[in-house]
C-alpha atoms as an extended CHARMM CRD file, in Angstrom:
* protein
*
        84  EXT
         1         1  MET       CA             -1.9560000000       13.6770000000        3.8430000000  PROA      1               0.0000000000
         2         2  THR       CA             -2.1010000000       15.4030000000        0.5050000000  PROA      2               0.0000000000
         3         3  VAL       CA             -1.6190000000       13.4220000000       -2.6630000000  PROA      3               0.0000000000
         4         4  SER       CA              0.8530000000       15.0360000000       -5.0280000000  PROA      4               0.0000000000
         5         5  ALA       CA              0.3270000000       14.9190000000       -8.7840000000  PROA      5               0.0000000000
         6         6  LEU       CA              3.0260000000       12.2360000000       -8.9860000000  PROA      6               0.0000000000
         7         7  HSD       CA              1.7360000000       10.1300000000       -6.0980000000  PROA      7               0.0000000000
         8         8  ARG       CA             -1.3720000000        8.0010000000       -5.8130000000  PROA      8               0.0000000000
         9         9  PRO       CA             -2.7450000000        5.5290000000       -3.2750000000  PROA      9               0.0000000000
        10        10  ILE       CA             -1.4910000000        1.9690000000       -3.5500000000  PROA      10              0.0000000000
        11        11  ASP       CA             -5.0100000000        0.6780000000       -4.2640000000  PROA      11              0.0000000000
        12        12  ALA       CA             -4.9880000000        2.6990000000       -7.5270000000  PROA      12              0.0000000000
        13        13  LEU       CA             -2.2420000000        0.5010000000       -8.9960000000  PROA      13              0.0000000000
        14        14  ALA       CA             -3.1320000000       -2.0500000000      -11.6580000000  PROA      14              0.0000000000
        15        15  ILE       CA             -2.4940000000       -5.7460000000      -11.0990000000  PROA      15              0.0000000000
        16        16  GLY       CA              1.1620000000       -6.4560000000      -11.8800000000  PROA      16              0.0000000000
        17        17  GLU       CA              2.1810000000       -2.8120000000      -11.5830000000  PROA      17              0.0000000000
        18        18  VAL       CA              5.2700000000       -2.0800000000       -9.4670000000  PROA      18              0.0000000000
        19        19  ALA       CA              5.7430000000        1.2290000000       -7.6580000000  PROA      19              0.0000000000
        20        20  LEU       CA              7.8300000000        2.7960000000       -4.9240000000  PROA      20              0.0000000000
        21        21  ILE       CA              6.2700000000        3.6880000000       -1.5750000000  PROA      21              0.0000000000
        22        22  ALA       CA              6.4900000000        7.4720000000       -1.2780000000  PROA      22              0.0000000000
        23        23  ALA       CA              4.6310000000        8.0840000000        1.9970000000  PROA      23              0.0000000000
        24        24  ILE       CA              2.4540000000        6.4250000000        4.6210000000  PROA      24              0.0000000000
        25        25  ASP       CA             -0.2310000000        8.4400000000        6.4100000000  PROA      25              0.0000000000
        26        26  ARG       CA              0.5750000000        7.2590000000        9.9310000000  PROA      26              0.0000000000
        27        27  ALA       CA             -1.8590000000        9.8050000000       11.3980000000  PROA      27              0.0000000000
        28        28  GLY       CA             -4.6870000000        7.8080000000        9.7890000000  PROA      28              0.0000000000
        29        29  LEU       CA             -3.5710000000        4.5770000000       11.4910000000  PROA      29              0.0000000000
        30        30  GLU       CA             -3.5700000000        3.3300000000       15.0410000000  PROA      30              0.0000000000
        31        31  PRO       CA              0.0110000000        3.2300000000       16.3950000000  PROA      31              0.0000000000
        32        32  GLN       CA             -0.0100000000       -0.5930000000       16.5690000000  PROA      32              0.0000000000
        33        33  THR       CA             -1.1700000000       -0.8370000000       12.9510000000  PROA      33              0.0000000000
        34        34  ALA       CA              1.4900000000        1.6180000000       11.7480000000  PROA      34              0.0000000000
        35        35  GLN       CA              4.1260000000       -0.3970000000       13.6230000000  PROA      35              0.0000000000
        36        36  ARG       CA              2.8510000000       -3.6610000000       12.1220000000  PROA      36              0.0000000000
        37        37  LEU       CA              3.0110000000       -2.2460000000        8.5790000000  PROA      37              0.0000000000
        38        38  CYS       CA              6.6100000000       -1.2360000000        9.2290000000  PROA      38              0.0000000000
        39        39  GLU       CA              7.4180000000       -4.7320000000       10.5360000000  PROA      39              0.0000000000
        40        40  LEU       CA              5.9070000000       -6.2280000000        7.3650000000  PROA      40              0.0000000000
        41        41  GLY       CA              8.2310000000       -4.0920000000        5.2400000000  PROA      41              0.0000000000
        42        42  PHE       CA              5.9680000000       -1.1800000000        4.2740000000  PROA      42              0.0000000000
        43        43  ASP       CA              8.2620000000        1.8260000000        4.4450000000  PROA      43              0.0000000000
        44        44  GLU       CA              9.1670000000        4.7800000000        2.2650000000  PROA      44              0.0000000000
        45        45  GLY       CA             11.4800000000        3.8000000000       -0.5910000000  PROA      45              0.0000000000
        46        46  VAL       CA             10.3530000000        0.1490000000       -0.8080000000  PROA      46              0.0000000000
        47        47  ASP       CA              9.0060000000       -1.3920000000       -4.0300000000  PROA      47              0.0000000000
        48        48  VAL       CA              5.5080000000       -2.8970000000       -3.9490000000  PROA      48              0.0000000000
        49        49  GLU       CA              3.4920000000       -4.8220000000       -6.5290000000  PROA      49              0.0000000000
        50        50  ILE       CA             -0.2490000000       -5.4810000000       -6.6870000000  PROA      50              0.0000000000
        51        51  LEU       CA             -0.8080000000       -9.2100000000       -7.1870000000  PROA      51              0.0000000000
        52        52  HSD       CA             -4.5570000000       -9.7180000000       -6.7780000000  PROA      52              0.0000000000
        53        53  ARG       CA             -7.7890000000       -7.8990000000       -5.9630000000  PROA      53              0.0000000000
        54        54  ALA       CA            -10.9190000000       -9.3470000000       -4.4530000000  PROA      54              0.0000000000
        55        55  PRO       CA            -13.7850000000       -9.4900000000       -6.9530000000  PROA      55              0.0000000000
        56        56  PHE       CA            -16.2110000000       -6.5830000000       -7.2980000000  PROA      56              0.0000000000
        57        57  GLY       CA            -13.8240000000       -4.0640000000       -5.7340000000  PROA      57              0.0000000000
        58        58  GLY       CA            -13.9280000000       -5.6870000000       -2.3150000000  PROA      58              0.0000000000
        59        59  ASP       CA            -11.3110000000       -6.4570000000        0.2770000000  PROA      59              0.0000000000
        60        60  PRO       CA             -8.5480000000       -7.4840000000        0.4060000000  PROA      60              0.0000000000
        61        61  ILE       CA             -5.8750000000       -6.6820000000       -2.1270000000  PROA      61              0.0000000000
        62        62  ALA       CA             -2.7080000000       -8.8130000000       -2.2380000000  PROA      62              0.0000000000
        63        63  VAL       CA              0.5200000000       -6.8260000000       -2.3110000000  PROA      63              0.0000000000
        64        64  ARG       CA              4.0970000000       -8.0980000000       -2.6960000000  PROA      64              0.0000000000
        65        65  VAL       CA              6.5460000000       -6.2500000000       -0.4470000000  PROA      65              0.0000000000
        66        66  GLY       CA             10.0510000000       -7.6110000000       -0.8420000000  PROA      66              0.0000000000
        67        67  ASN       CA              9.6610000000      -11.3990000000       -0.7000000000  PROA      67              0.0000000000
        68        68  MET       CA              6.4060000000      -11.2990000000        1.2800000000  PROA      68              0.0000000000
        69        69  VAL       CA              2.8100000000      -11.2510000000        0.1150000000  PROA      69              0.0000000000
        70        70  VAL       CA              0.5140000000       -9.2220000000        2.3570000000  PROA      70              0.0000000000
        71        71  ALA       CA             -3.2660000000       -8.8100000000        2.2030000000  PROA      71              0.0000000000
        72        72  LEU       CA             -4.4390000000       -5.2540000000        2.8620000000  PROA      72              0.0000000000
        73        73  ARG       CA             -7.8970000000       -3.8560000000        3.3940000000  PROA      73              0.0000000000
        74        74  ARG       CA             -8.6850000000       -1.0690000000        0.9230000000  PROA      74              0.0000000000
        75        75  ASP       CA             -9.1060000000        1.5630000000        3.6420000000  PROA      75              0.0000000000
        76        76  MET       CA             -5.5770000000        0.8210000000        4.8540000000  PROA      76              0.0000000000
        77        77  ALA       CA             -4.1730000000        0.6640000000        1.3050000000  PROA      77              0.0000000000
        78        78  ARG       CA             -5.5160000000        4.1640000000        0.6330000000  PROA      78              0.0000000000
        79        79  LEU       CA             -3.2050000000        5.5040000000        3.3550000000  PROA      79              0.0000000000
        80        80  ILE       CA             -0.0940000000        4.3110000000        1.4830000000  PROA      80              0.0000000000
        81        81  GLU       CA              1.0480000000        6.6370000000       -1.3340000000  PROA      81              0.0000000000
        82        82  VAL       CA              3.1990000000        5.3210000000       -4.1610000000  PROA      82              0.0000000000
        83        83  ALA       CA              5.1820000000        6.8880000000       -6.9830000000  PROA      83              0.0000000000
        84        84  ALA       CA              5.2440000000        4.9260000000      -10.2380000000  PROA      84              0.0000000000
């Protein structure tokens, strides 16, 4: 996956920032994990918001997707590109 100048990984968003999912690097995920992300609402064109980060840059980060709040590990969050 190449990051365009207008796209950045979801873990680069600031707390409270809302962005649109532009792409998900499914090649970097196991098929079951990619399917689970889709079931949780992570798909291209969906708005996401960063709600909380673990202290000291650790895992997880809390992300609002639709009406759900999902905790993501940083390595997984880096595979989701967003456009602000």
